[in-house]
Each structure stands twice: as C-alpha cells, then as structure tokens.
FILUMTI-516561 format. One line per field, with one value per residue: residue in one letter; x, y negated, z of N, C-alpha, C in turn. Coordinates in steps of 0.02 Angstrom, whole numbers, plus 50000, padded with zeros to 5 digits. Layout:
N
koldren a / ... $
nu X / ... $
nv Y / ... $
nw Z / ... $
cau X / ... $
cav Y / ... $
caw Z / ... $
cu X / ... $
cv Y / ... $
cw Z / ... $
//
This chain:
166
koldren x / x / x / x / x / x / x / x / x / x / x / x / x / x / x / x / x / x / x / x / x / x / x / x / x / x / x / x / x / x / x / x / x / x / x / x / x / x / x / x / x / x / x / x / x / x / x / x / x / x / x / x / x / x / x / x / x / x / x / x / x / x / x / x / x / x / x / x / x / x / x / x / x / x / x / x / x / x / x / x / x / x / x / x / x / x / x / x / x / x / x / x / x / x / x / x / x / x / x / x / x / x / x / x / x / x / x / x / x / x / x / x / x / x / x / x / x / x / x / x / x / x / x / x / x / x / x / x / x / x / x / x / x / x / x / x / x / x / x / x / x / x / x / x / x / x / x / x / x / x / x / x / x / x / x / x / x / x / x / x / x / x / x / x / x / x $
nu 52777 / 52846 / 52936 / 52857 / 52816 / 52939 / 52966 / 52862 / 52895 / 53020 / 52976 / 52893 / 52987 / 53075 / 52985 / 52944 / 53066 / 53084 / 52980 / 53016 / 53143 / 53110 / 53035 / 52898 / 52722 / 52651 / 52543 / 52592 / 52731 / 52730 / 52676 / 52776 / 52875 / 52818 / 52827 / 52963 / 53004 / 52933 / 52983 / 53117 / 53102 / 53055 / 53162 / 53271 / 53235 / 53276 / 53385 / 53335 / 53319 / 53344 / 53237 / 53149 / 53109 / 53027 / 52879 / 52730 / 52620 / 52494 / 52544 / 52681 / 52710 / 52678 / 52775 / 52889 / 52880 / 52887 / 53016 / 53094 / 53067 / 53117 / 53251 / 53288 / 53275 / 53373 / 53484 / 53491 / 53512 / 53636 / 53717 / 53717 / 53779 / 53908 / 53953 / 53957 / 54059 / 54168 / 54180 / 54207 / 54332 / 54419 / 54399 / 54312 / 54324 / 54312 / 54361 / 54323 / 54304 / 54154 / 54064 / 53918 / 53778 / 53650 / 53476 / 53415 / 53366 / 53346 / 53433 / 53417 / 53365 / 53474 / 53566 / 53505 / 53506 / 53646 / 53684 / 53610 / 53671 / 53800 / 53772 / 53736 / 53818 / 53973 / 53975 / 54027 / 54013 / 54117 / 54132 / 54032 / 53972 / 53874 / 53761 / 53829 / 53887 / 54018 / 54061 / 54136 / 54150 / 54129 / 54124 / 54141 / 54046 / 53994 / 54090 / 54118 / 53987 / 53899 / 53764 / 53710 / 53789 / 53748 / 53614 / 53626 / 53688 / 53613 / 53484 / 53349 / 53332 / 53339 / 53226 / 53118 / 53147 / 53129 / 52991 / 52962 / 53030 / 53039 $
nv 45448 / 45521 / 45593 / 45692 / 45760 / 45810 / 45898 / 45990 / 46043 / 46101 / 46193 / 46276 / 46330 / 46398 / 46490 / 46562 / 46626 / 46699 / 46793 / 46858 / 46910 / 46999 / 47086 / 47117 / 47097 / 47101 / 47047 / 47025 / 47009 / 46892 / 46807 / 46810 / 46749 / 46620 / 46580 / 46570 / 46486 / 46363 / 46286 / 46273 / 46202 / 46081 / 46041 / 46027 / 45942 / 45812 / 45801 / 45823 / 45736 / 45757 / 45820 / 45722 / 45681 / 45782 / 45842 / 45886 / 45945 / 46020 / 46009 / 45994 / 46121 / 46202 / 46161 / 46197 / 46336 / 46354 / 46307 / 46407 / 46514 / 46463 / 46447 / 46582 / 46634 / 46555 / 46601 / 46735 / 46719 / 46650 / 46745 / 46846 / 46775 / 46750 / 46881 / 46925 / 46842 / 46885 / 47017 / 47000 / 47017 / 46907 / 46820 / 46694 / 46547 / 46378 / 46295 / 46161 / 46006 / 45928 / 45778 / 45747 / 45650 / 45616 / 45580 / 45598 / 45547 / 45589 / 45663 / 45800 / 45851 / 45829 / 45913 / 46040 / 46043 / 46042 / 46162 / 46254 / 46239 / 46284 / 46417 / 46478 / 46580 / 46535 / 46402 / 46278 / 46174 / 46042 / 45918 / 45792 / 45632 / 45511 / 45485 / 45559 / 45711 / 45822 / 45951 / 46107 / 46191 / 46337 / 46336 / 46203 / 46119 / 46005 / 45890 / 45721 / 45676 / 45625 / 45629 / 45740 / 45840 / 45828 / 45862 / 45996 / 46058 / 46021 / 45982 / 46048 / 46092 / 45970 / 45898 / 45971 / 45963 / 45826 / 45817 / 45879 / 45810 / 45670 $
nw 51581 / 51484 / 51560 / 51617 / 51503 / 51460 / 51565 / 51547 / 51422 / 51452 / 51547 / 51467 / 51377 / 51464 / 51525 / 51414 / 51377 / 51493 / 51485 / 51365 / 51396 / 51498 / 51429 / 51430 / 51441 / 51553 / 51682 / 51812 / 51792 / 51717 / 51814 / 51914 / 51841 / 51831 / 51965 / 51981 / 51874 / 51879 / 51994 / 51948 / 51828 / 51879 / 51962 / 51874 / 51772 / 51751 / 51667 / 51542 / 51435 / 51304 / 51246 / 51210 / 51080 / 51033 / 50958 / 51026 / 50952 / 50846 / 50714 / 50739 / 50796 / 50687 / 50592 / 50663 / 50663 / 50525 / 50504 / 50564 / 50478 / 50355 / 50392 / 50415 / 50285 / 50220 / 50289 / 50249 / 50109 / 50110 / 50171 / 50073 / 49971 / 50026 / 50045 / 49912 / 49863 / 49938 / 49895 / 49763 / 49637 / 49610 / 49713 / 49723 / 49787 / 49844 / 49960 / 50075 / 50164 / 50196 / 50198 / 50276 / 50277 / 50386 / 50409 / 50526 / 50687 / 50816 / 50952 / 50981 / 50861 / 50776 / 50838 / 50819 / 50679 / 50655 / 50719 / 50643 / 50518 / 50550 / 50586 / 50467 / 50355 / 50277 / 50300 / 50419 / 50555 / 50588 / 50651 / 50732 / 50715 / 50768 / 50644 / 50551 / 50491 / 50486 / 50383 / 50359 / 50212 / 50115 / 49977 / 49894 / 49789 / 49710 / 49691 / 49734 / 49727 / 49851 / 49893 / 49829 / 49886 / 50021 / 50008 / 49964 / 50075 / 50192 / 50160 / 50153 / 50284 / 50353 / 50306 / 50360 / 50497 / 50515 / 50515 / 50634 / 50737 / 50710 $
cau 52744 / 52896 / 52966 / 52812 / 52820 / 53002 / 52957 / 52819 / 52934 / 53069 / 52938 / 52872 / 53046 / 53098 / 52935 / 52948 / 53125 / 53072 / 52938 / 53054 / 53197 / 53081 / 53007 / 52834 / 52668 / 52615 / 52524 / 52637 / 52794 / 52714 / 52667 / 52843 / 52908 / 52792 / 52854 / 53033 / 53014 / 52905 / 53032 / 53176 / 53083 / 53051 / 53228 / 53320 / 53205 / 53307 / 53432 / 53301 / 53304 / 53353 / 53172 / 53105 / 53083 / 52986 / 52808 / 52689 / 52558 / 52489 / 52589 / 52748 / 52716 / 52678 / 52840 / 52938 / 52876 / 52912 / 53088 / 53122 / 53062 / 53165 / 53318 / 53301 / 53287 / 53439 / 53533 / 53497 / 53543 / 53706 / 53752 / 53727 / 53829 / 53975 / 53971 / 53976 / 54124 / 54220 / 54188 / 54229 / 54405 / 54458 / 54382 / 54298 / 54309 / 54341 / 54344 / 54335 / 54263 / 54103 / 54033 / 53846 / 53745 / 53582 / 53429 / 53386 / 53385 / 53341 / 53492 / 53399 / 53359 / 53543 / 53595 / 53476 / 53533 / 53717 / 53686 / 53585 / 53724 / 53854 / 53751 / 53732 / 53886 / 54002 / 53978 / 54045 / 54014 / 54181 / 54125 / 53971 / 53979 / 53810 / 53721 / 53874 / 53907 / 54072 / 54051 / 54184 / 54108 / 54169 / 54123 / 54121 / 54029 / 53982 / 54135 / 54106 / 53917 / 53883 / 53693 / 53701 / 53819 / 53704 / 53554 / 53643 / 53705 / 53565 / 53422 / 53286 / 53328 / 53327 / 53157 / 53073 / 53161 / 53098 / 52920 / 52957 / 53059 / 53037 $
cav 45504 / 45562 / 45638 / 45750 / 45796 / 45847 / 45953 / 46040 / 46077 / 46144 / 46248 / 46322 / 46365 / 46446 / 46543 / 46604 / 46669 / 46746 / 46848 / 46894 / 46948 / 47053 / 47132 / 47140 / 47048 / 47117 / 46986 / 47015 / 46982 / 46823 / 46770 / 46802 / 46697 / 46555 / 46565 / 46551 / 46435 / 46298 / 46246 / 46259 / 46149 / 46018 / 46022 / 46012 / 45906 / 45746 / 45804 / 45847 / 45681 / 45780 / 45841 / 45664 / 45675 / 45839 / 45830 / 45942 / 45942 / 46078 / 45997 / 46009 / 46194 / 46230 / 46149 / 46236 / 46403 / 46349 / 46299 / 46473 / 46553 / 46434 / 46463 / 46653 / 46641 / 46526 / 46646 / 46794 / 46697 / 46634 / 46808 / 46878 / 46735 / 46761 / 46950 / 46929 / 46809 / 46928 / 47077 / 46981 / 47027 / 46845 / 46782 / 46626 / 46498 / 46311 / 46269 / 46091 / 45974 / 45887 / 45728 / 45750 / 45596 / 45636 / 45528 / 45617 / 45502 / 45626 / 45704 / 45871 / 45868 / 45834 / 45974 / 46098 / 46042 / 46063 / 46234 / 46291 / 46238 / 46327 / 46486 / 46507 / 46597 / 46494 / 46333 / 46270 / 46103 / 46025 / 45860 / 45752 / 45563 / 45477 / 45518 / 45591 / 45779 / 45847 / 46023 / 46145 / 46230 / 46387 / 46322 / 46134 / 46120 / 45942 / 45839 / 45653 / 45657 / 45639 / 45645 / 45809 / 45882 / 45825 / 45900 / 46067 / 46083 / 46009 / 45952 / 46080 / 46091 / 45902 / 45880 / 46003 / 45933 / 45759 / 45826 / 45902 / 45764 / 45598 $
caw 51548 / 51449 / 51608 / 51623 / 51440 / 51461 / 51613 / 51517 / 51370 / 51486 / 51577 / 51414 / 51351 / 51515 / 51533 / 51354 / 51383 / 51549 / 51459 / 51315 / 51428 / 51536 / 51379 / 51455 / 51446 / 51615 / 51719 / 51870 / 51766 / 51700 / 51877 / 51944 / 51801 / 51852 / 52031 / 51973 / 51822 / 51898 / 52032 / 51907 / 51782 / 51916 / 51987 / 51822 / 51716 / 51741 / 51612 / 51482 / 51390 / 51236 / 51221 / 51201 / 51013 / 51015 / 50952 / 51050 / 50913 / 50800 / 50658 / 50764 / 50803 / 50619 / 50561 / 50699 / 50635 / 50456 / 50508 / 50578 / 50416 / 50307 / 50417 / 50403 / 50213 / 50205 / 50319 / 50206 / 50047 / 50120 / 50183 / 50009 / 49935 / 50055 / 50030 / 49841 / 49855 / 49968 / 49855 / 49696 / 49633 / 49609 / 49774 / 49699 / 49840 / 49841 / 50026 / 50087 / 50215 / 50165 / 50242 / 50268 / 50312 / 50402 / 50428 / 50591 / 50742 / 50880 / 50966 / 50977 / 50790 / 50749 / 50867 / 50784 / 50611 / 50657 / 50735 / 50585 / 50467 / 50573 / 50588 / 50400 / 50332 / 50225 / 50323 / 50489 / 50574 / 50618 / 50695 / 50725 / 50739 / 50755 / 50592 / 50503 / 50510 / 50443 / 50375 / 50318 / 50167 / 50079 / 49906 / 49882 / 49717 / 49674 / 49718 / 49713 / 49734 / 49921 / 49903 / 49807 / 49938 / 50079 / 49990 / 49962 / 50141 / 50246 / 50135 / 50173 / 50358 / 50375 / 50292 / 50409 / 50563 / 50516 / 50533 / 50703 / 50785 / 50695 $
cu 52793 / 52928 / 52923 / 52813 / 52883 / 52998 / 52915 / 52857 / 52985 / 53034 / 52919 / 52931 / 53070 / 53050 / 52936 / 53007 / 53118 / 53032 / 52977 / 53107 / 53170 / 53044 / 52939 / 52784 / 52625 / 52603 / 52571 / 52704 / 52785 / 52709 / 52734 / 52883 / 52884 / 52822 / 52926 / 53041 / 52989 / 52955 / 53094 / 53161 / 53080 / 53120 / 53275 / 53292 / 53235 / 53353 / 53400 / 53282 / 53309 / 53287 / 53127 / 53076 / 53035 / 52913 / 52770 / 52621 / 52554 / 52536 / 52661 / 52760 / 52719 / 52748 / 52896 / 52939 / 52904 / 52988 / 53122 / 53122 / 53113 / 53237 / 53335 / 53314 / 53355 / 53495 / 53545 / 53532 / 53617 / 53747 / 53766 / 53780 / 53900 / 53998 / 53994 / 54044 / 54180 / 54233 / 54211 / 54305 / 54446 / 54445 / 54368 / 54277 / 54344 / 54325 / 54360 / 54289 / 54218 / 54074 / 53958 / 53815 / 53672 / 53540 / 53397 / 53412 / 53386 / 53404 / 53477 / 53393 / 53428 / 53577 / 53570 / 53502 / 53605 / 53723 / 53662 / 53636 / 53780 / 53834 / 53743 / 53803 / 53909 / 54006 / 53994 / 54049 / 54078 / 54173 / 54058 / 53985 / 53917 / 53771 / 53764 / 53895 / 53961 / 54068 / 54106 / 54142 / 54151 / 54174 / 54096 / 54109 / 54030 / 54026 / 54118 / 54034 / 53893 / 53810 / 53679 / 53730 / 53774 / 53642 / 53569 / 53655 / 53647 / 53495 / 53358 / 53278 / 53308 / 53254 / 53108 / 53084 / 53133 / 53025 / 52912 / 52977 / 53051 / 52966 $
cv 45550 / 45612 / 45701 / 45792 / 45839 / 45906 / 46009 / 46079 / 46124 / 46204 / 46299 / 46362 / 46417 / 46504 / 46590 / 46652 / 46718 / 46806 / 46890 / 46938 / 47006 / 47103 / 47160 / 47082 / 47061 / 47052 / 46973 / 46986 / 46908 / 46780 / 46760 / 46749 / 46628 / 46534 / 46541 / 46489 / 46366 / 46257 / 46228 / 46202 / 46082 / 45995 / 45998 / 45972 / 45836 / 45745 / 45825 / 45791 / 45703 / 45803 / 45783 / 45658 / 45730 / 45820 / 45893 / 45938 / 46005 / 46071 / 46014 / 46084 / 46227 / 46221 / 46185 / 46308 / 46405 / 46344 / 46366 / 46515 / 46528 / 46450 / 46536 / 46665 / 46614 / 46571 / 46706 / 46775 / 46684 / 46697 / 46844 / 46842 / 46749 / 46833 / 46957 / 46895 / 46853 / 46989 / 47062 / 46987 / 46963 / 46800 / 46708 / 46579 / 46432 / 46277 / 46194 / 46065 / 45923 / 45840 / 45727 / 45695 / 45615 / 45575 / 45541 / 45571 / 45538 / 45667 / 45780 / 45893 / 45875 / 45897 / 46036 / 46101 / 46067 / 46137 / 46276 / 46294 / 46286 / 46401 / 46518 / 46519 / 46552 / 46421 / 46332 / 46196 / 46090 / 45968 / 45826 / 45684 / 45525 / 45515 / 45552 / 45659 / 45801 / 45923 / 46053 / 46194 / 46276 / 46371 / 46252 / 46128 / 46051 / 45886 / 45770 / 45630 / 45673 / 45657 / 45717 / 45857 / 45886 / 45867 / 45975 / 46095 / 46078 / 45988 / 45983 / 46079 / 46021 / 45881 / 45908 / 45974 / 45863 / 45764 / 45848 / 45847 / 45690 / 45574 $
cw 51513 / 51496 / 51616 / 51560 / 51438 / 51508 / 51582 / 51463 / 51401 / 51517 / 51524 / 51387 / 51401 / 51525 / 51473 / 51359 / 51440 / 51524 / 51409 / 51349 / 51471 / 51492 / 51403 / 51456 / 51508 / 51655 / 51778 / 51848 / 51749 / 51762 / 51912 / 51906 / 51820 / 51919 / 52026 / 51928 / 51844 / 51941 / 51991 / 51859 / 51818 / 51940 / 51933 / 51764 / 51705 / 51681 / 51546 / 51434 / 51317 / 51204 / 51202 / 51131 / 50991 / 51012 / 50974 / 51017 / 50871 / 50740 / 50679 / 50771 / 50734 / 50587 / 50598 / 50673 / 50564 / 50456 / 50520 / 50515 / 50364 / 50328 / 50403 / 50329 / 50194 / 50232 / 50274 / 50140 / 50056 / 50136 / 50117 / 49968 / 49960 / 50040 / 49957 / 49828 / 49882 / 49924 / 49784 / 49692 / 49635 / 49669 / 49757 / 49756 / 49825 / 49907 / 50032 / 50141 / 50182 / 50217 / 50226 / 50309 / 50323 / 50421 / 50496 / 50646 / 50809 / 50892 / 50961 / 50904 / 50759 / 50775 / 50831 / 50713 / 50610 / 50672 / 50677 / 50529 / 50487 / 50571 / 50519 / 50376 / 50275 / 50244 / 50398 / 50505 / 50613 / 50668 / 50681 / 50755 / 50718 / 50702 / 50538 / 50532 / 50460 / 50443 / 50333 / 50278 / 50125 / 50004 / 49894 / 49807 / 49686 / 49703 / 49690 / 49719 / 49804 / 49932 / 49882 / 49858 / 50000 / 50067 / 49992 / 50032 / 50190 / 50224 / 50161 / 50248 / 50382 / 50364 / 50343 / 50478 / 50569 / 50537 / 50605 / 50752 / 50771 / 50688 $
//
C-alpha cells in the first residue's frame, strides 16, 4: 500500500508543478499534464521511499500550510536581523558551528528542516548525521546550553514537522 501512496504523492507534486509552470488552469493544460505525469509517476515511484512519512490527512495539509507561513515569517525576521547586523557600524557577529539534535525520524522531515535552516539568512547547515544537524550560525548566543541552541535554530520548524511526518 505504501508504494501506491508514494505514487499518489509523486503524482500530486508533479501535477501541481506542471500547472504552476504552465501558469494556467485551462482544462487542456491540466489534461496534458495528466498524460505526461501519470507515466512518470509510475516509472519513477520506486525511488520515492522518502515520502513514506507523509500524512495525507486534513491535519497534515493544515500543518503543511502552517509550516509555509511560519517559514516565511522566520525568513523575514532573519533577513531583517542580518541586514541590521551588516549595517551596524561594529558588525555584531559571533559566528560558530552549533550542534542541533532533532527528534525527527523521517528522512524527508530532516531534509525539509535542514533546507529551512539553510534558507533562512544567518544559518547554514554544514553536515547531517542521523538525528544531529551541524549548523553554522552568524550569532551563537547561548553557548553551553544545547537545548536552548536547538530551540533557537530549529524549535518551531521541528514542532510543525513532527505533526506532518511523525
């Protein structure tokens, strides 16, 4: 059954991007997308084990939408923070590599968490080993308290991803 679920998820993702890239909701465009996407989803679904943790439930869709909103807010806040640091005459930075321990078990959830951390300015994922993510951070604030560091870097993202994937 998981194989079918993975095919459906791959199909939905590919069809969504087909419609977005064609910038049209015309029925013919949608139909052409079906003709192309269905065989692709069936041919390449063997490698989609990464989708196994995804919940196709209303709760999963709600938290996915919430994740996008939280990510956009974090992106805006971190951009403002980095801009203020760059424009500050003394350039107040304390860069360092932080060890972030995540409770996420799904490979897709860890991938999304790592990408979200990297996409927010001021942070960059250096390495991932199982449930440990090493992040280069522009301003390491709470040295010595690993739980506070983890909460600052990944806390909100991780909580929402737990509702989507775990």
